[in-house]
KOLNUKE-756134 format. One record per residue (C-alpha): residue number from 0; x, y, z. Coordinates in steps of 0.2 Angstrom, whole numbers, always signed. Layout:
BEGIN
- pos:X:Y:Z
- NUM:X:Y:Z
...
This chain:
BEGIN
- pos:X:Y:Z
- 0:+0:+0:+0
- 1:+7:+17:-4
- 2:+5:+32:+7
- 3:-8:+40:-4
- 4:-19:+24:-2
- 5:-17:+23:+17
- 6:-33:+32:+21
- 7:-32:+29:+40
- 8:-14:+35:+42
- 9:-19:+51:+32
- 10:-35:+54:+42
- 11:-24:+54:+58
- 12:-14:+68:+51
- 13:-30:+78:+45
- 14:-26:+74:+27
- 15:-34:+65:+12
- 16:-28:+61:-6
- 17:-38:+56:-21
- 18:-31:+51:-38
- 19:-43:+52:-52
- 20:-34:+41:-66
- 21:-48:+45:-79
- 22:-44:+63:-78
- 23:-26:+61:-74
- 24:-25:+72:-58
- 25:-22:+70:-40
- 26:-31:+80:-26
- 27:-22:+83:-9
- 28:-35:+89:+4
- 29:-32:+98:+20
- 30:-45:+88:+29
- 31:-51:+95:+46
- 32:-66:+107:+41
- 33:-72:+107:+59
- 34:-56:+117:+63
- 35:-54:+127:+47
- 36:-42:+114:+40
- 37:-28:+118:+52
- 38:-12:+109:+49
- 39:-5:+98:+63
- 40:+14:+99:+65
- 41:+17:+81:+60
- 42:+6:+83:+44
- 43:+19:+94:+36
- 44:+32:+80:+33
- 45:+17:+69:+27
- 46:+13:+82:+14
- 47:+31:+82:+8
- 48:+30:+63:+6
- 49:+13:+64:-3
- 50:+19:+77:-16
- 51:+35:+66:-19
- 52:+24:+51:-22
- 53:+12:+60:-33
- 54:+26:+67:-43
- 55:+32:+49:-47
- 56:+14:+43:-51
- 57:+12:+40:-70
- 58:-7:+42:-68
- 59:-5:+60:-62
- 60:-1:+74:-74
- 61:-7:+88:-62
- 62:-11:+90:-44
- 63:-23:+101:-34
- 64:-21:+106:-16
- 65:-38:+111:-8
- 66:-46:+112:+9
- 67:-61:+102:+14
- 68:-78:+110:+17
- 69:-84:+127:+12
- 70:-77:+139:+25
- 71:-58:+139:+23
- 72:-43:+133:+13
- 73:-33:+133:+30
- 74:-33:+144:+45
- 75:-14:+139:+48
- 76:-6:+128:+60
- 77:-10:+121:+77
- 78:-2:+135:+87
- 79:+0:+125:+104
- 80:+11:+112:+95
- 81:+25:+124:+92
- 82:+29:+125:+110
- 83:+31:+106:+110
- 84:+43:+106:+96
- 85:+62:+109:+96
- 86:+70:+125:+88
- 87:+80:+113:+77
- 88:+64:+105:+70
- 89:+55:+121:+68
- 90:+70:+127:+57
- 91:+67:+113:+45
- 92:+48:+117:+42
- 93:+52:+126:+25
- 94:+58:+111:+17
- 95:+42:+101:+20
- 96:+31:+115:+16
- 97:+41:+118:+0
- 98:+36:+101:-7
- 99:+23:+108:-20
- 100:+37:+119:-28
- 101:+49:+104:-30
- 102:+36:+92:-37
- 103:+39:+90:-55
- 104:+21:+92:-60
- 105:+10:+107:-60
- 106:+2:+110:-43
- 107:-14:+121:-41
- 108:-19:+129:-24
- 109:-38:+130:-23
- 110:-41:+144:-11
- 111:-57:+149:-2
- 112:-61:+158:+15
- 113:-45:+159:+26
- 114:-28:+156:+19
- 115:-18:+160:+34
- 116:-1:+155:+41
- 117:+6:+139:+35
- 118:-10:+137:+24
- 119:-4:+152:+14
- 120:+14:+146:+14
- 121:+9:+130:+6
- 122:-1:+139:-7
- 123:+13:+151:-11
- 124:+24:+135:-14
- 125:+11:+129:-27
- 126:+13:+135:-45
- 127:-4:+142:-47
- 128:-16:+150:-35
- 129:-35:+151:-40
- 130:-45:+159:-26
- 131:-64:+163:-23
- 132:-67:+181:-22
- 133:-71:+180:-3
- 134:-54:+173:+1
- 135:-42:+182:+14
- 136:-24:+179:+14
- 137:-13:+182:+29
- 138:+3:+179:+38
- 139:-2:+183:+56
- 140:+12:+176:+65
- 141:+19:+193:+71
- 142:+3:+194:+83
- 143:+10:+179:+92
- 144:+27:+186:+94
- 145:+34:+176:+79
- 146:+37:+177:+61
- 147:+32:+166:+46
- 148:+44:+151:+47
- 149:+40:+140:+31
- 150:+45:+152:+17
- 151:+30:+164:+18
- 152:+40:+180:+21
- 153:+52:+176:+7
- 154:+40:+170:-6
- 155:+29:+186:-3
- 156:+44:+197:-5
- 157:+49:+189:-21
- 158:+32:+188:-29
- 159:+25:+205:-23
- 160:+40:+215:-18
- 161:+48:+220:-2
- 162:+37:+234:+3
- 163:+21:+224:+1
- 164:+29:+209:+11
- 165:+33:+221:+25
- 166:+15:+228:+25
- 167:+8:+210:+26
- 168:+21:+202:+38
- 169:+25:+216:+50
- 170:+7:+221:+52
- 171:-1:+203:+51
- 172:-13:+211:+39
- 173:-27:+201:+31
- 174:-26:+204:+12
- 175:-42:+202:+2
- 176:-42:+192:-14
- 177:-43:+206:-26
- 178:-29:+215:-18
- 179:-19:+200:-18
- 180:-22:+197:-36
- 181:-16:+215:-40
- 182:+0:+210:-30
- 183:+3:+195:-40
- 184:+0:+183:-26
- 185:-14:+175:-34
- 186:-16:+168:-52
- 187:-34:+172:-54
- 188:-49:+177:-43
- 189:-67:+170:-47
- 190:-84:+171:-39
- 191:-85:+159:-25
- 192:-98:+148:-34
- 193:-86:+146:-49
- 194:-70:+141:-40
- 195:-71:+122:-42
- 196:-76:+124:-60
- 197:-61:+136:-64
- 198:-49:+124:-55
- 199:-56:+109:-65
- 200:-54:+119:-81
- 201:-36:+122:-77
- 202:-32:+104:-72
- 203:-40:+99:-89
- 204:-29:+112:-98
- 205:-13:+105:-90
- 206:-18:+87:-93
- 207:-19:+91:-112
- 208:-1:+97:-113
- 209:+15:+87:-115
- 210:+22:+82:-98
- 211:+40:+83:-103
- 212:+38:+101:-108
- 213:+28:+106:-93
- 214:+40:+98:-81
- 215:+55:+106:-90
- 216:+46:+123:-90
- 217:+43:+122:-71
- 218:+61:+117:-68
- 219:+68:+131:-78
- 220:+57:+144:-71
- 221:+60:+139:-53
- 222:+79:+141:-56
- 223:+75:+160:-58
- 224:+74:+161:-39
- 225:+92:+157:-35
- 226:+103:+158:-50
- 227:+110:+173:-59
- 228:+102:+178:-76
- 229:+117:+171:-87
- 230:+115:+154:-78
- 231:+96:+153:-80
- 232:+97:+158:-98
- 233:+110:+144:-101
- 234:+99:+132:-92
- 235:+84:+137:-103
- 236:+94:+135:-119
- 237:+100:+118:-114
- 238:+82:+112:-109
- 239:+76:+120:-126
- 240:+89:+109:-135
- 241:+84:+93:-126
- 242:+66:+95:-129
- 243:+70:+96:-148
- 244:+72:+78:-148
- 245:+56:+73:-140
- 246:+41:+65:-150
- 247:+30:+78:-143
- 248:+39:+93:-150
- 249:+40:+85:-167
- 250:+21:+82:-167
- 251:+18:+99:-161
- 252:+28:+107:-176
- 253:+19:+95:-188
- 254:+2:+99:-181
- 255:+5:+118:-182
- 256:+11:+117:-200
- 257:-4:+106:-204
- 258:-16:+117:-195
- 259:-23:+104:-184
- 260:-24:+100:-165
- 261:-8:+91:-159
- 262:-9:+73:-154
- 263:+5:+72:-142
- 264:+13:+55:-141
- 265:+16:+56:-123
- 266:-2:+58:-119
- 267:-7:+42:-128
- 268:+7:+32:-121
- 269:+17:+31:-137
- 270:+31:+43:-132
- 271:+45:+44:-120
- 272:+47:+60:-109
- 273:+64:+67:-111
- 274:+70:+79:-97
- 275:+85:+89:-95
- 276:+98:+80:-83
């Protein structure tokens, strides 16, 4: 039995996982709606393992991270548990919470209601954030005498800019969805009643695209975080050259010149994904 199939183990960590092979996606659910899907401390390592497993699952081409119920994506962590945890363990939280970013497949955060604390940090580590219009984003740790500890302050600063990160983190301010969209923290904002439909449409979009190109694009774009421009341009060029040899690219060119929809071999099982080493 794989971790994603062990429903009882996942339930004990307030999580659930569903793989939908016929639609080629996996759903990771923060599953404690009674407590606004707060994330227990041990669940963070379980989440890392889930994303690693789904990243290797050939049935899955895209992943969505969502909260159970109608009220919240996640209100954050179990606050009292932090006093029971060593400083050394706390300093490693960012590695577990960053698992969606390291996952080779597209990861979509489906946000509604509260997206606070570690909930927002998990969403920021995803590739795309689709939010209902009533969603509120916050990193409120300053009001507990603490700061975000799982990458939140740094990802907000990189995405939205240093001034906005200070406004959000140093005040513990709740940012409405439309404002967060204007900052670049969200990919799109839709009416609350259209949230699931919008996420499903994005999943279907990714599942119709060649996996090798998607995985390569994610890898190259993530490199922009840390490496200098000349190094990332070189990485992009190498990846571009390697994709030239894939059956998907050959089919894409032929389909374009023949003015027809592409039939990517990798999506029918006829092709072999080739990724930059």
